[in-house]
C-alpha angles and dihedrals in degrees: 000000000000131000131217119217120188118208130183102224118154097180121132115278112274098256102013120153097207125164089351096310134110119214127189128195114313094236118137090198089062092057118093129193118232089264096052124092114198124027123222128209132211126197116244110251109188099135127183106152132029130186134162119256104191092234118161112246094197119120118265125218103240132205114248117239111266093031093106106277152152088081140216114227088248090063099057135065098238133306095300111185096333124120116253109234097162106250090026134051103202127197116226131209131192113276094023119135114210117202122189115205115213131200108233096211097051099022087226126138109250106175145009122224124191125199118196133159097342096316137091137211123194118195136188133170125217137186115256137189118280095235106039144026125246104205095096091054093045092050090055091050093050092046091051092049093049091049092050089056090056096259132113133245124192120198104218140166115260142166091284098040124266116007139169126245105198130188116194121196113240139164115246124225088260091056095253125133112258142154137237114216123209133174116215112203129177146179128203111216132175103302092337141080126209118203127191133185120203118201137169118033092343090066093066109015117069092200092051089049096052098087094049092044089055091052091049090049091055099048116119119212120213103203099172125209100265121113114260134174114247112271094022109145112248112234120257131193138196119271110272093011110155121239132021126296111269097250094176091061113072117236118240111297114272111171096179090261039112103222158056135232113277116245135172116339136219116205127200118192121201 
């Protein structure tokens, strides 16, 4: 049985590129000083409201990275044991915390963030052109933004193809200079693009990243047939929310850049 927790955070979205800046999760535990080696991540726990969701806590057989996923809905035989989030069907594993990020102005869900074993993965799906992918262009934009902030971004091979390992300069709670690492991963699908950001231990430790990479590899994207401009955010909904996603109403703007301001959050714990 899962639980929802609603927070009231108004911080910038985890990996937003807003006004020329990239931000990653506002998690002091994920910040390391120049003398530290491996970051750790904690899940935010500001809880005001809890309600059961009826989610199945049983383990799900996941697709290994490199086996072909993430998937388009046309490539799978139904939702299986994934959670229906509208534009995304998301696999769940025991111990995973699922946080839904909501835009205050529109009250629409804009992103999904998973916390598992000291690491986090934020995912969003976007519309893409029919004839070409957009991940290469987005990687270049993110790398340029990170560099302008005084950080570094390395374009490296990974389990899903090319990815970015970014290090953003930050000031630690003790006033020392530190950095916050983040791995930007992506997958170009048929008329859609799925972007993920790994933070915490998963940003620097391949073994710590494995569980979240497997979840990313088994996500199914529901693009829909309606016309959308490239980079439009595909609409999400809360687990168990009645009724279809309003596909004729555009989701909050996310020009990749890619992202949108973070608003209140709903958290489901398995």
